[in-house]
C-alpha positions as CSV (number, residue, x, y, z in Angstrom):
1,E,41.6,-4.2,14.7
2,K,42.1,-7.9,13.3
3,F,38.3,-8.6,12.6
4,G,38.2,-5.6,10.3
5,K,41.3,-6.2,8.6
6,L,40.2,-9.7,7.9
7,R,37.2,-7.8,6.8
8,K,38.6,-5.8,4.6
9,L,40.8,-8.1,2.9
10,S,38.2,-10.0,2.2
11,E,36.2,-7.3,0.3
12,I,39.6,-6.8,-1.9
13,A,39.5,-10.8,-2.9
14,L,36.2,-10.5,-4.0
15,Q,36.5,-7.5,-6.1
16,C,39.4,-9.7,-7.6
17,Y,37.2,-12.0,-8.2
18,K,34.2,-10.5,-9.8
19,A,37.2,-8.6,-11.6
20,K,38.5,-11.9,-12.8
21,D,41.7,-11.0,-11.7
22,Y,43.4,-14.9,-11.8
23,S,46.8,-13.7,-10.7
24,E,49.5,-15.3,-8.7
25,K,48.9,-12.5,-5.9
26,S,45.0,-12.9,-5.8
27,F,46.0,-16.7,-5.5
28,N,48.2,-16.1,-2.5
29,L,45.6,-13.8,-1.0
30,T,42.8,-16.6,-1.2
31,T,45.6,-19.2,0.5
32,K,46.2,-16.2,3.3
33,L,42.2,-15.8,3.6
34,L,41.3,-19.5,3.7
35,S,44.0,-20.6,6.1
36,I,42.2,-18.0,8.5
37,N,38.7,-18.8,7.5
38,P,38.0,-22.2,5.9
39,D,34.2,-22.0,5.3
40,F,34.5,-19.2,3.1
41,H,33.0,-20.8,0.2
42,T,32.8,-18.4,-2.3
43,L,36.8,-18.0,-2.0
44,W,37.4,-22.1,-3.0
45,N,35.4,-21.3,-6.0
46,Y,37.6,-18.3,-7.1
47,R,40.8,-20.8,-5.9
48,R,39.5,-23.5,-8.4
49,I,39.0,-21.1,-11.0
50,I,42.9,-20.4,-10.9
51,L,43.6,-23.7,-10.1
52,K,42.2,-25.1,-13.6
53,K,43.9,-22.6,-15.3
54,T,47.4,-22.9,-13.8
55,F,46.9,-26.5,-14.4
56,S,46.0,-25.5,-18.1
57,E,48.9,-23.3,-18.8
58,A,51.5,-26.0,-17.0
59,L,50.2,-28.6,-20.0
60,Q,50.1,-26.1,-23.1
61,H,53.7,-24.3,-22.2
62,S,55.7,-26.5,-20.4
63,E,58.0,-30.2,-21.1
64,V,56.4,-33.1,-20.0
65,D,58.5,-33.9,-17.1
66,N,58.6,-30.2,-15.9
67,Q,54.4,-30.3,-16.6
68,E,54.1,-33.4,-13.9
69,A,56.5,-31.7,-11.3
70,Q,54.5,-28.5,-11.1
71,I,51.3,-30.8,-11.1
72,K,52.5,-32.5,-8.5
73,N,53.9,-29.5,-6.0
74,L,50.2,-28.1,-6.7
75,I,48.8,-30.9,-5.8
76,E,51.0,-31.3,-2.6
77,A,49.8,-27.0,-1.7
78,E,46.5,-27.9,-2.2
79,L,46.3,-31.2,0.2
80,K,48.8,-29.2,2.9
81,L,46.2,-26.3,2.6
82,T,43.3,-28.4,3.6
83,A,44.9,-30.4,5.8
84,D,45.8,-27.2,7.6
85,C,42.1,-25.8,7.6
86,I,40.8,-29.5,8.7
87,A,43.5,-29.7,11.7
88,N,43.8,-26.0,12.7
89,R,40.3,-24.7,12.3
90,N,37.3,-26.8,11.4
91,P,37.7,-30.3,11.4
92,K,34.1,-30.8,10.1
93,S,34.6,-28.2,7.4
94,Y,32.7,-29.1,4.5
95,S,34.4,-26.7,2.1
96,S,38.2,-27.9,3.0
97,W,37.1,-31.6,2.9
98,Y,35.5,-31.0,-1.0
99,H,37.9,-29.3,-2.2
100,R,40.6,-31.8,-0.7
101,R,38.4,-34.3,-3.2
102,W,38.1,-32.2,-5.6
103,I,42.0,-32.0,-5.6
104,V,42.2,-35.7,-6.0
105,E,39.5,-35.9,-8.8
106,H,41.1,-33.6,-11.1
107,F,44.7,-33.5,-10.9
108,G,45.3,-36.9,-8.9
109,R,45.8,-38.7,-11.8
110,N,47.5,-38.2,-15.2
111,S,45.4,-40.1,-17.5
112,D,47.2,-39.9,-20.7
113,S,46.9,-43.5,-22.6
114,K,51.1,-43.3,-22.9
115,N,51.5,-42.3,-19.3
116,N,48.9,-43.4,-16.8
117,H,49.2,-42.9,-13.4
118,Q,48.6,-41.7,-9.5
119,R,49.8,-38.2,-8.9
120,A,48.5,-38.1,-5.6
121,D,49.6,-40.7,-2.7
122,L,46.6,-42.4,-2.1
123,K,48.6,-44.9,1.1
124,S,48.8,-40.7,2.7
125,E,45.6,-39.8,2.5
126,L,44.4,-42.7,4.0
127,A,47.0,-42.6,6.7
128,L,45.3,-38.8,7.0
129,C,41.8,-40.2,7.4
130,T,43.2,-42.5,10.0
131,K,45.1,-39.8,11.9
132,F,41.6,-37.5,11.6
133,L,39.7,-40.4,13.0
134,S,41.5,-41.1,16.3
135,L,40.5,-37.5,16.7
136,D,37.0,-37.8,16.2
137,E,35.4,-41.3,15.6
138,R,32.4,-39.9,14.2
139,N,33.6,-37.3,11.3
140,F,31.3,-38.2,8.7
141,H,33.3,-36.0,6.5
142,C,36.4,-38.1,7.2
143,W,34.5,-41.3,6.7
144,N,32.9,-40.3,3.3
145,Y,36.6,-39.0,2.1
146,R,37.9,-42.2,3.0
147,S,35.2,-44.1,1.0
148,F,36.4,-41.9,-1.7
149,I,39.9,-42.6,-1.3
150,L,39.1,-46.3,-1.1
151,K,37.2,-46.4,-4.3
152,E,39.8,-44.2,-6.0
153,K,43.2,-46.7,-4.7
154,G,40.9,-50.1,-5.1
155,F,40.4,-52.3,-2.2
156,E,39.2,-55.4,-0.5
157,P,36.0,-55.5,1.5
158,S,38.3,-57.5,4.0
159,D,40.1,-54.8,4.7
160,E,38.0,-52.7,5.6
161,I,36.6,-54.8,8.1
162,D,40.2,-55.3,9.5
163,F,40.1,-51.4,9.6
164,T,37.0,-51.2,12.0
165,N,38.5,-54.0,14.0
166,S,41.1,-52.1,14.8
167,L,38.6,-49.0,16.0
168,I,36.1,-51.1,18.0
169,E,38.7,-53.0,19.7
170,R,39.8,-49.6,20.6
171,N,36.4,-48.2,22.0
172,F,33.2,-50.5,21.5
173,S,31.1,-46.8,21.4
174,N,32.5,-46.3,17.9
175,Y,29.0,-46.4,16.6
176,S,30.2,-45.2,12.8
177,A,32.9,-48.3,13.1
178,W,29.9,-50.5,13.4
179,H,28.1,-49.1,10.8
180,R,30.7,-49.4,8.5
181,R,30.8,-52.7,8.7
182,T,27.1,-53.1,7.0
183,L,28.1,-51.6,3.7
184,F,31.2,-54.3,3.7
185,L,29.8,-57.9,4.9
186,D,28.2,-60.5,2.8
187,T,24.7,-60.5,4.3
188,N,23.6,-63.6,2.3
189,N,25.6,-65.8,3.8
190,I,25.1,-67.2,7.1
191,E,28.0,-67.9,8.3
192,T,28.9,-64.7,8.2
193,L,26.2,-63.4,9.7
194,K,27.6,-65.9,12.5
195,G,30.9,-64.7,13.0
196,E,29.4,-61.2,13.1
197,L,27.2,-62.2,16.0
198,E,29.7,-64.1,18.2
199,F,32.2,-60.7,17.6
200,V,29.7,-58.2,18.6
201,S,28.3,-60.7,21.7
202,N,32.2,-60.3,23.0
203,A,31.5,-56.5,23.3
204,I,28.4,-57.0,24.9
205,F,29.4,-59.2,27.5
206,T,32.6,-56.3,27.8
207,E,30.0,-53.3,27.8
208,P,26.7,-54.3,28.4
209,A,25.4,-50.7,28.4
210,D,26.7,-49.4,25.5
211,Q,24.0,-48.9,22.7
212,S,26.1,-49.4,19.8
213,C,26.6,-53.1,20.0
214,W,23.4,-53.3,20.7
215,I,22.4,-51.4,17.4
216,Y,24.3,-53.2,15.2
217,H,23.2,-56.2,17.4
218,R,19.5,-55.8,16.1
219,W,20.9,-55.4,12.5
220,L,22.4,-58.5,12.2
221,I,19.3,-60.2,13.5
222,S,17.6,-58.2,11.0
223,R,19.7,-59.8,8.5
224,V,19.6,-63.4,9.3
225,V,15.9,-63.5,9.0
226,S,15.4,-61.0,6.2
227,V,17.2,-63.3,3.1
228,D,15.6,-67.2,2.6
229,A,12.2,-66.0,4.5
230,N,9.3,-66.6,2.4
231,P,6.4,-64.2,3.6
232,S,3.5,-66.4,2.5
233,S,4.4,-69.0,4.8
234,Y,6.8,-67.6,7.2
235,T,9.6,-69.9,7.3
236,I,13.1,-69.8,7.6
237,T,15.6,-72.7,7.4
238,E,17.4,-74.2,9.9
239,D,20.5,-72.8,10.2
240,R,19.1,-69.1,10.3
241,A,16.6,-70.2,13.2
242,T,19.3,-71.8,14.9
243,A,21.3,-68.5,14.9
244,I,18.3,-66.9,16.6
245,R,17.9,-69.4,19.4
246,E,21.8,-68.9,20.2
247,Q,20.9,-65.2,20.5
248,F,17.9,-65.9,22.7
249,I,20.2,-67.7,25.0
250,M,23.1,-65.3,24.6
251,C,20.6,-62.3,26.3
252,Q,19.5,-65.2,28.7
253,E,22.9,-65.5,30.2
254,L,24.0,-61.8,29.9
255,L,20.2,-60.8,31.8
256,E,21.8,-63.6,34.6
257,L,24.6,-61.4,34.7
258,E,22.6,-58.3,34.7
259,A,19.0,-58.6,35.8
260,N,18.1,-55.1,35.0
261,S,19.6,-54.9,31.5
262,K,17.5,-52.8,29.5
263,W,19.2,-53.4,25.8
264,A,19.2,-56.8,26.4
265,M,15.7,-57.5,27.3
266,F,15.3,-55.2,24.8
267,A,16.9,-57.2,21.9
268,Q,15.8,-60.2,23.9
269,L,11.9,-59.1,23.0
270,F,12.8,-58.2,19.5
271,L,14.2,-61.8,19.3
272,L,10.4,-62.8,21.1
273,Q,9.2,-61.4,18.0
274,V,10.9,-62.9,15.6
275,M,10.0,-66.2,17.0
276,V,6.3,-65.7,17.1
277,R,6.9,-64.4,13.4
278,F,8.6,-67.7,12.1
279,G,7.4,-70.1,14.8
280,I,10.8,-70.8,16.3
281,Q,11.2,-72.9,19.5
282,V,13.8,-72.4,22.5
283,E,13.5,-74.9,25.3
284,T,13.8,-72.5,27.8
285,V,10.4,-70.9,26.9
286,I,7.2,-72.5,26.7
287,E,5.1,-69.9,25.0
288,P,7.1,-67.1,23.1
289,R,4.0,-64.7,23.1
290,T,3.5,-64.8,26.9
291,E,7.3,-64.4,27.2
292,A,7.1,-61.1,24.6
293,K,4.2,-59.9,27.1
294,N,5.6,-60.3,30.7
295,L,9.1,-58.9,28.9
296,C,6.8,-55.9,27.9
297,L,5.6,-55.1,31.9
298,K,9.4,-55.5,32.6
299,L,10.8,-53.3,30.4
300,K,8.1,-50.7,31.1
301,D,9.5,-50.7,34.9
302,V,12.9,-50.0,33.5
303,D,12.7,-48.2,30.3
304,P,9.3,-46.3,31.1
305,L,10.3,-43.4,28.8
306,H,9.2,-45.8,26.1
307,S,6.4,-47.2,28.1
308,N,3.7,-46.4,25.0
309,Y,6.7,-48.3,22.4
310,Y,6.3,-51.2,24.2
311,D,2.2,-51.3,25.2
312,F,2.3,-51.4,21.0
313,V,4.5,-54.3,21.0
314,N,2.3,-55.7,23.0
315,E,-1.1,-55.5,21.1
316,Q,1.1,-56.4,17.9
317,I,2.0,-60.3,19.4
318,A,-1.5,-60.6,20.7
319,L,-2.9,-60.2,16.9
């Protein structure tokens, strides 16, 4: 019975859309339907047409102060609708997140040269993002919307790094937060990279089996050797070589505590490949190639699912 009623109302809404009925009654009908099913793309489009018409009329027939009050009410109502759709119906609704962004883009700022100001409360939007990310830390719709709001608002990269700090300290497995850091770091600065390596090492020693930390660690190592590397001579600066040595030793220390840590061995294998390529020496390793070959054999026992990959690495090291 409920489904039949919903279907009938949907058909009426589509008929109104086709008839170009942009009345308040039709607008309210889209509100009712979208509150139930926020993934009805056509109705969002219909709603936006009505909103643009309402916005245009407000600008033409109202006093300036009244215009701003009407537009602000419009924005607040739309943001509330989409927030309810996201929170109560579908946190990953493409249509709801898009509509929210569309509202901020089209109505969120008064671009009048005499009265340029932000209508939408961007701080509240960031707070809403934080709330939804606490419920689902990998909600990419929310991350993308946060990026959009930050761009609208203006921000310092260090502030976003601090934000990811709070998320990572709460959960080392927050891969989205680790990835987020890669967008704002100055990877040309070796001191910045060393600081990040120390930060992720603390997480690794706390949760050595957590792959999110190790994936970020590998990315950092790739940044250490990608800048200042000379492909013709395969040389890097000494401060970067020192960073590689320190990370190799870190993996050794972890393996003394967790002898069968696949991720520690995997990271060490990658570091040995880097050492072979750039001729980096570590006191505890007599011959990096031999050490890498032995490590490949160990990894085949610990991680037999990827044994073919370790055979491939072994062959590459021999070249």
